[in-house]
C-alpha positions as CSV (number, residue, x, y, z in Angstrom):
1,X,18.2,-9.5,18.3
2,X,19.3,-8.4,21.7
3,X,17.2,-8.1,24.8
4,X,17.0,-4.3,24.4
5,X,15.5,-4.8,21.0
6,X,12.9,-7.2,22.2
7,X,12.0,-4.8,25.1
8,X,11.6,-2.0,22.6
9,X,9.3,-4.0,20.4
10,X,7.2,-5.0,23.4
11,X,6.9,-1.5,24.7
12,X,6.2,-0.1,21.2
13,X,3.4,-2.7,20.6
14,X,1.9,-1.8,24.0
15,X,1.9,1.9,23.2
16,X,0.6,1.2,19.7
17,X,-2.2,-0.9,21.2
18,X,-3.2,1.8,23.6
19,X,-3.1,4.4,20.8
20,X,-1.6,7.1,23.1
21,X,0.5,9.7,21.3
22,X,1.3,11.5,24.5
23,X,2.7,8.4,26.1
24,X,4.8,7.7,23.1
25,X,6.3,11.2,23.3
26,X,7.0,10.8,27.0
27,X,8.8,7.4,26.4
28,X,10.7,9.0,23.6
29,X,12.0,11.7,25.9
30,X,12.9,9.2,28.5
31,X,14.9,7.3,25.9
32,X,16.8,10.4,25.0
33,X,17.6,11.3,28.7
34,X,18.8,7.7,29.3
35,X,20.9,7.9,26.1
36,X,22.5,11.1,27.2
37,X,23.5,9.4,30.4
38,X,24.9,6.4,28.6
39,X,26.9,8.6,26.2
40,X,28.4,10.4,29.2
41,X,29.7,7.1,30.6
42,X,30.9,5.9,27.2
43,X,28.4,3.2,26.4
44,X,27.9,4.1,22.8
45,X,26.2,1.1,21.2
46,X,23.2,1.1,23.6
47,X,23.0,4.9,23.6
48,X,22.8,4.9,19.8
49,X,20.1,2.3,19.9
50,X,18.1,4.4,22.4
51,X,18.3,7.4,20.2
52,X,16.9,5.4,17.3
53,X,14.1,4.0,19.6
54,X,13.2,7.5,20.7
55,X,13.0,8.6,17.0
56,X,10.6,5.7,16.5
57,X,8.4,6.8,19.4
58,X,8.5,10.4,18.2
59,X,7.6,9.4,14.7
60,X,4.6,7.4,15.9
61,X,3.5,10.3,18.1
62,X,3.7,12.7,15.2
63,X,1.9,10.4,12.8
64,X,-0.8,9.7,15.4
65,X,-1.4,13.4,16.1
66,X,-1.6,14.3,12.4
67,X,-4.0,11.5,11.8
68,X,-6.2,12.6,14.7
69,X,-6.3,16.2,13.6
70,X,-7.2,15.3,10.0
71,X,-10.1,12.9,10.8
């Protein structure tokens, strides 16, 4: 595991612990913006990881919102 993976796990655990879907979506958008910048300067490996991390945050946000609306 790289440092960026450990940082992602730490941030994801903190967001999961707070149970905040809006914060997860905001962090997902931030990851996408940062990934776009990294793609522009040809740092592909980290940018690809950031896109995957943003997908994880968006997925958590969607699942959390669906769960809150159902129950």
